[in-house]
Kinemage of the C-alpha trace (Angstrom):
@kinemage 1
@onewidth
@group {chain A} dominant
@subgroup {mainchain}
@vectorlist {calphas} color= white
{ca met a 1} P 25.988 -46.810 -10.570
{ca arg a 2} L 26.406 -44.796 -7.373
{ca asp a 3} L 24.790 -41.693 -8.925
{ca arg a 4} L 21.520 -43.447 -9.727
{ca pro a 5} L 20.497 -44.317 -6.119
{ca arg a 6} L 21.633 -40.871 -4.974
{ca arg a 7} L 19.479 -39.147 -7.629
{ca ser a 8} L 16.560 -41.398 -6.737
{ca asn a 9} L 16.973 -40.493 -3.065
{ca arg a 10} L 17.120 -36.793 -3.948
{ca met a 11} L 13.920 -37.083 -5.995
{ca leu a 12} L 12.127 -38.856 -3.146
{ca thr a 13} L 13.442 -36.344 -0.642
{ca ala a 14} L 12.352 -33.449 -2.866
{ca ala a 15} L 8.855 -34.898 -3.320
{ca phe a 16} L 8.544 -35.583 0.397
{ca thr a 17} L 9.811 -32.090 1.189
{ca leu a 18} L 7.228 -30.466 -1.072
{ca leu a 19} L 4.459 -32.495 0.543
{ca leu a 20} L 5.673 -31.608 4.027
{ca phe a 21} L 5.808 -27.905 3.289
{ca ala a 22} L 2.309 -27.958 1.824
{ca thr a 23} L 1.321 -29.395 5.201
{ca ile a 24} L 3.396 -26.749 6.974
{ca gly a 25} L 1.434 -24.051 5.167
{ca ala a 26} L -1.794 -25.439 6.591
{ca ile a 27} L -0.340 -25.883 10.078
{ca thr a 28} L 1.259 -22.446 10.098
{ca trp a 29} L -1.990 -20.712 9.216
{ca asn a 30} L -3.694 -22.475 12.119
{ca thr a 31} L -1.000 -22.121 14.799
{ca leu a 32} L 0.472 -18.647 14.453
{ca glu a 33} L -0.875 -16.055 16.857
{ca his a 34} L -2.126 -12.969 15.053
{ca ser a 35} L -3.107 -9.594 16.347
{ca ala a 36} L -6.394 -8.153 15.149
{ca gly a 37} L -6.268 -6.965 11.562
{ca glu a 38} L -3.551 -7.547 9.015
{ca val a 39} L -0.021 -8.278 10.173
{ca glu a 40} L 2.727 -6.187 8.574
{ca ala a 41} L 4.812 -8.024 5.987
{ca val a 42} L 8.489 -8.662 6.706
{ca ser a 43} L 10.716 -6.392 4.595
{ca gln a 44} L 13.124 -7.902 2.090
{ca gln a 45} L 16.029 -6.553 4.148
{ca asp a 46} L 14.766 -8.236 7.339
{ca ala a 47} L 14.068 -11.499 5.486
{ca glu a 48} L 17.614 -11.463 4.083
{ca ser a 49} L 18.984 -10.861 7.583
{ca leu a 50} L 17.106 -13.930 8.854
{ca leu a 51} L 18.413 -15.911 5.862
{ca arg a 52} L 21.978 -14.976 6.891
{ca asp a 53} L 21.209 -16.151 10.443
{ca val a 54} L 20.039 -19.528 9.105
{ca ala a 55} L 23.131 -19.826 6.896
{ca asn a 56} L 25.392 -19.111 9.881
{ca phe a 57} L 23.655 -21.800 11.966
{ca ala a 58} L 23.945 -24.275 9.068
{ca lys a 59} L 27.617 -23.536 8.378
{ca ala a 60} L 28.316 -24.178 12.073
{ca gly a 61} L 26.426 -27.485 11.810
{ca asp a 62} L 23.798 -26.260 14.297
{ca tyr a 63} L 20.669 -27.560 12.565
{ca asp a 64} L 18.889 -27.865 15.900
{ca gly a 65} L 19.546 -24.145 16.424
{ca ile a 66} L 17.811 -23.381 13.115
{ca cys a 67} L 14.799 -25.474 14.046
{ca arg a 68} L 14.588 -24.262 17.639
{ca ser a 69} L 15.235 -20.563 16.994
{ca ile a 70} L 13.949 -19.809 13.506
{ca ala a 71} L 11.461 -22.427 12.238
{ca thr a 72} L 7.713 -21.973 12.644
{ca glu a 73} L 7.408 -25.778 12.989
{ca pro a 74} L 10.534 -27.094 14.797
{ca ser a 75} L 9.716 -30.821 14.642
{ca leu a 76} L 9.149 -30.774 10.880
{ca cys a 77} L 12.275 -28.653 10.466
{ca arg a 78} L 14.380 -31.247 12.315
{ca his a 79} L 13.230 -33.984 9.965
{ca leu a 80} L 13.953 -31.903 6.861
{ca ala a 81} L 17.317 -30.768 8.221
{ca gln a 82} L 18.349 -34.369 8.795
{ca asp a 83} L 17.440 -35.312 5.214
{ca ala a 84} L 19.029 -32.187 3.728
{ca arg a 85} L 22.268 -32.698 5.638
{ca ala a 86} L 22.560 -36.250 4.302
{ca gln a 87} L 21.432 -35.544 0.727
{ca ala a 88} L 22.599 -32.035 -0.089
{ca pro a 89} L 25.133 -30.397 2.226
{ca ile a 90} L 24.960 -26.599 2.313
{ca asp a 91} L 27.594 -24.630 0.421
{ca ala a 92} L 29.616 -21.938 2.177
{ca val a 93} L 28.262 -19.310 -0.240
{ca leu a 94} L 24.923 -17.674 0.542
{ca pro a 95} L 22.396 -18.221 -2.284
{ca ala a 96} L 21.464 -15.360 -4.590
{ca val a 97} L 18.101 -13.695 -3.992
{ca thr a 98} L 16.361 -13.736 -7.382
{ca gly a 99} L 13.061 -12.263 -6.232
{ca tyr a 100} L 10.874 -11.135 -3.349
{ca thr a 101} L 7.098 -11.511 -3.048
{ca val a 102} L 4.510 -11.065 -0.323
{ca asp a 103} L 1.539 -13.381 0.097
{ca ala a 104} L -1.125 -10.988 1.335
{ca gly a 105} L -3.229 -13.889 2.609
{ca glu a 106} L -6.786 -13.422 3.698
{ca ser a 107} L -8.039 -10.550 5.830
{ca gly a 108} L -6.580 -10.733 9.326
{ca ser a 109} L -3.991 -13.359 8.428
{ca asn a 110} L -0.242 -13.238 8.790
{ca arg a 111} L 1.470 -11.898 5.657
{ca val a 112} L 4.229 -14.162 4.343
{ca ser a 113} L 7.303 -12.573 2.746
{ca val a 114} L 9.122 -14.902 0.362
{ca leu a 115} L 12.705 -14.647 -0.869
{ca his a 116} L 13.191 -16.632 -4.079
{ca leu a 117} L 16.672 -18.150 -4.056
{ca gln a 118} L 19.174 -19.752 -6.389
{ca gly a 119} L 22.268 -21.457 -5.045
{ca arg a 120} L 24.633 -24.410 -5.213
{ca his a 121} L 25.095 -27.390 -2.945
{ca ala a 122} L 28.577 -28.276 -1.706
{ca asp a 123} L 28.835 -30.854 -4.530
{ca gly a 124} L 28.206 -28.134 -7.146
{ca thr a 125} L 24.622 -29.035 -8.068
{ca gln a 126} L 22.282 -26.063 -8.387
{ca tyr a 127} L 19.000 -25.523 -6.587
{ca thr a 128} L 16.201 -22.997 -6.573
{ca ser a 129} L 14.077 -22.561 -3.484
{ca asp a 130} L 11.990 -20.199 -1.400
{ca phe a 131} L 12.687 -18.765 2.032
{ca ala a 132} L 9.314 -17.780 3.504
{ca val a 133} L 9.341 -15.451 6.531
{ca val a 134} L 6.541 -14.379 8.886
{ca arg a 135} L 6.147 -12.430 12.094
{ca val a 136} L 5.062 -14.673 14.953
{ca lys a 137} L 3.970 -13.818 18.449
{ca arg a 138} L 4.858 -16.353 21.101
{ca glu a 139} L 4.581 -15.669 24.798
{ca gly a 140} L 3.896 -12.016 24.027
{ca ile a 141} L 7.072 -11.490 21.972
{ca val a 142} L 6.910 -10.772 18.231
{ca arg a 143} L 9.828 -12.165 16.226
{ca leu a 144} L 10.685 -13.281 12.715
{ca ser a 145} L 10.337 -16.951 11.871
{ca ser a 146} L 10.701 -19.011 8.690
{ca val a 147} L 8.147 -21.420 7.276
{ca thr a 148} L 10.900 -22.861 5.017
{ca pro a 149} L 14.171 -22.572 6.968
{ca ile a 150} L 15.959 -25.489 5.266
{ca tyr a 151} L 16.195 -23.486 2.043
{ca trp a 152} L 19.009 -25.538 0.435
{ca ser a 153} L 16.646 -28.537 0.257
{ca gly a 154} L 15.012 -26.902 -2.776
{ca val a 155} L 11.713 -26.317 -0.980
{ca lys a 156} L 9.075 -24.071 -2.572
{ca tyr a 157} L 6.495 -22.060 -0.664
{ca ser a 158} L 2.853 -22.620 -1.582
{ca pro a 159} L 0.598 -20.126 0.192
{ca gly a 160} L -2.854 -20.550 1.587
{ca gly a 161} L -2.692 -23.712 3.665
{ca ala a 162} L -5.610 -26.089 3.423
{ca cys a 163} L -8.802 -24.897 1.780
{ca arg a 164} L -12.000 -24.939 3.785
{ca asp a 165} L -13.562 -27.389 1.320
{ca gly a 166} L -10.488 -29.665 1.335
{ca ser a 167} L -9.442 -28.726 -2.202
{ca arg a 168} L -5.944 -27.747 -3.263
{ca pro a 169} L -4.380 -24.702 -1.576
{ca gly a 170} L -3.409 -21.565 -3.475
{ca arg a 171} L -5.518 -19.283 -5.661
{ca ala a 172} L -8.604 -21.459 -5.208
{ca cys a 173} L -8.500 -20.569 -1.502
{ca gly a 174} L -8.057 -16.859 -2.077
{ca ala a 175} L -4.274 -16.613 -1.827
{ca asn a 176} L -2.945 -13.610 -3.730
{ca thr a 177} L 0.443 -15.095 -4.615
{ca arg a 178} L 1.407 -18.581 -5.652
{ca thr a 179} L 4.903 -20.000 -5.938
{ca ile a 180} L 5.328 -23.513 -7.295
{ca ala a 181} L 8.189 -25.756 -8.333
{ca pro a 182} L 9.495 -25.068 -11.873
């Protein structure tokens, strides 16, 4: 009996998370500062280094540190971190990187590097997710930031943000890569 409400909560949390990160994609495209021309993609090595930083914050229980220091959208990150902490505690083992892609975006936009992950929650359940990383410039300083920092929530990155005509994001908007839930 106890498993049924927990699974239902996980399904609702997962659906809500996917919706929020579709919104994040749109917000991120509109709020990141870009230099003229294309922005260099983050290397797989640098993305993995940022992933380790997030994992260290999470293992220490410093979810606010993740959202403040690493997330492109801190307020959304805080909400997702709260849900993820309650529903699916992070395991001590770093997830396996099963792939790496770069969303080239549109001309002059910020390139998004995506690590595709597979891991386990502390309770042993498996997850697959994406860890999307961009270069952001805030107050004149360029640093790495994650669009999907709460990776153990099972979040998937969907590139492109909102389409100009209001239709669904992704290939229809000119994105060159699309990652969706299995």
